[in-house]
C-alpha positions as CSV (number, residue, x, y, z in Angstrom):
1,M,11.3,2.8,24.3
2,D,8.9,5.0,26.2
3,S,5.2,4.2,25.3
4,R,4.5,7.9,25.3
5,R,6.7,8.8,22.5
6,T,5.9,8.5,18.7
7,A,7.5,5.5,16.6
8,H,8.0,6.0,13.1
9,Q,6.7,3.7,10.3
10,I,6.6,4.2,6.4
11,A,3.8,3.4,3.9
12,A,2.9,3.3,0.3
13,V,-0.5,4.6,-1.0
14,P,-0.8,2.3,-4.3
15,L,-2.4,3.7,-7.1
16,R,-3.5,3.3,-10.8
17,L,-5.5,5.0,-13.2
18,N,-8.5,2.7,-14.7
19,A,-9.5,3.3,-18.5
20,D,-11.7,6.1,-17.4
21,R,-8.3,7.9,-16.1
22,R,-10.2,7.7,-12.7
23,V,-7.7,7.1,-9.6
24,E,-8.0,3.6,-7.9
25,I,-6.4,2.6,-4.6
26,C,-5.2,-0.6,-3.3
27,L,-6.3,-1.8,0.2
28,I,-4.8,-4.6,2.1
29,T,-6.2,-6.1,5.1
30,S,-4.1,-6.2,8.0
31,R,-2.8,-9.7,9.0
32,S,-3.9,-9.4,13.0
33,T,-7.6,-7.6,12.7
34,G,-8.6,-8.1,8.9
35,R,-9.3,-4.4,8.6
36,W,-8.2,-2.2,5.7
37,I,-4.9,-0.4,5.5
38,I,-2.0,0.4,3.0
39,P,0.8,-1.5,2.8
40,K,3.2,-0.3,5.8
41,G,6.1,-1.1,7.8
42,W,9.6,-0.2,9.5
43,P,12.2,2.0,8.2
44,M,14.9,-0.4,6.8
45,K,18.8,0.3,7.0
46,G,20.4,1.4,3.8
47,L,17.1,2.7,2.2
48,R,15.6,5.5,1.8
49,D,11.9,5.8,3.6
50,D,10.2,5.8,0.0
51,D,12.2,2.9,-1.0
52,A,11.6,0.9,2.1
53,A,7.7,2.0,1.5
54,A,7.8,0.1,-2.1
55,V,9.5,-2.9,-0.6
56,E,6.5,-3.0,1.8
57,A,4.1,-2.6,-1.2
58,E,5.5,-5.6,-3.2
59,E,5.9,-7.8,0.0
60,E,2.3,-7.0,1.0
61,A,0.4,-6.7,-1.8
62,G,2.8,-7.9,-4.9
63,L,2.9,-4.1,-6.5
64,T,5.8,-2.5,-8.1
65,G,5.7,0.8,-9.8
66,T,7.3,4.2,-9.5
67,M,7.4,5.7,-6.1
68,L,7.1,9.8,-5.5
69,R,10.0,10.7,-3.6
70,P,8.4,13.6,-1.6
71,S,6.2,12.4,1.2
72,L,2.4,12.8,0.7
73,G,2.4,13.4,4.3
74,S,1.8,11.7,7.5
75,F,-0.8,10.3,9.8
76,R,-1.0,8.8,13.5
77,Y,-2.5,5.9,15.0
78,W,-2.5,3.7,18.2
79,R,-0.6,0.5,17.4
80,R,-2.0,-2.4,19.6
81,T,1.1,-4.8,21.0
82,R,0.6,-7.6,23.4
83,L,1.0,-5.4,26.3
84,L,0.2,-1.9,25.6
85,F,-0.9,0.8,23.0
86,R,1.8,2.6,21.2
87,R,1.4,5.8,19.2
88,Q,2.9,5.6,15.6
89,R,3.5,8.1,13.2
90,V,3.4,6.9,9.7
91,E,5.1,8.9,6.7
92,V,3.0,8.2,3.2
93,F,4.6,8.0,-0.1
94,L,2.7,7.5,-3.4
95,L,3.1,4.5,-5.5
96,R,2.1,4.6,-9.2
97,V,1.6,0.7,-9.7
98,K,2.9,-0.8,-12.9
99,R,2.0,-3.9,-12.4
100,Q,0.9,-6.8,-9.8
101,R,2.9,-10.0,-9.4
102,K,1.3,-13.2,-9.7
103,H,3.1,-14.4,-6.5
104,W,4.4,-12.2,-3.6
105,K,5.5,-13.0,-0.3
106,E,2.3,-12.2,1.9
107,Q,-0.4,-13.0,-0.8
108,H,-1.9,-15.9,1.5
109,Q,-2.1,-13.8,4.4
110,R,-3.9,-10.8,3.1
111,Q,-6.8,-9.7,0.9
112,V,-6.2,-7.1,-2.0
113,L,-8.5,-4.5,-2.8
114,W,-8.9,-1.8,-5.7
115,V,-11.3,0.7,-5.2
116,P,-12.1,4.4,-6.2
117,L,-10.6,7.4,-3.8
118,H,-13.9,7.9,-1.6
119,D,-14.7,4.0,-1.2
120,A,-10.9,3.6,0.0
121,I,-11.4,6.6,2.5
122,D,-14.5,5.2,3.9
123,L,-13.0,1.7,4.3
124,V,-9.9,2.8,6.1
125,L,-10.4,3.0,9.8
126,E,-7.6,5.0,10.9
127,P,-9.3,8.9,10.8
128,S,-6.0,10.7,10.1
129,L,-5.2,8.1,7.3
130,G,-8.8,9.1,5.8
131,A,-8.0,12.7,6.2
132,L,-4.8,12.5,4.5
133,L,-6.6,10.2,1.4
134,T,-9.1,13.0,1.3
135,R,-6.5,15.6,0.5
136,L,-5.1,13.8,-2.5
137,P,-7.1,15.7,-5.2
138,R,-6.1,18.9,-4.3
139,D,-2.1,17.8,-4.3
140,S,-1.0,19.7,-7.2
141,S,2.4,17.6,-7.4
142,A,0.7,14.4,-6.4
143,C,-2.1,14.9,-9.3
144,A,0.7,15.5,-11.7
145,F,2.7,12.4,-10.8
146,I,-0.6,10.2,-10.7
147,G,-1.4,11.3,-14.4
148,R,1.9,12.0,-16.0
149,G,0.7,15.5,-16.8
150,K,-2.6,14.5,-18.3
151,A,-6.1,15.1,-16.7
152,I,-7.1,12.7,-14.2
153,R,-10.3,12.1,-12.3
154,F,-11.2,11.1,-8.4
């Protein structure tokens, strides 16, 4: 693949409502650098991108729930390989988390952290991911999906 071309990945923004109906975002650490990210990976043959993002969330953080099918949007970042940097485009889907499993595939390889939206924006290092998260409170379809038609707080 030409290193100037953009490769496509998929990701989930796992979220839940706390007792005060405030939105909390689940971040995980990357395996290589330990920076805070959202569950992401490659598209999977035979699965829609939102379903593949759900698989990544379950494998990387033990999270299951309901996906919002239209994409929230995308962000871009530079992915470091052993030999060079590659530009990645990541299509992002919302996951309204119903539960977190006690045991999951990458449990011992990552840390999991639930934080309010504004803290998640500060913790992620990719500026375009932070910008995507910043737009979440203004996305009426996302807010309706998160709150199931009831008021939510950010």
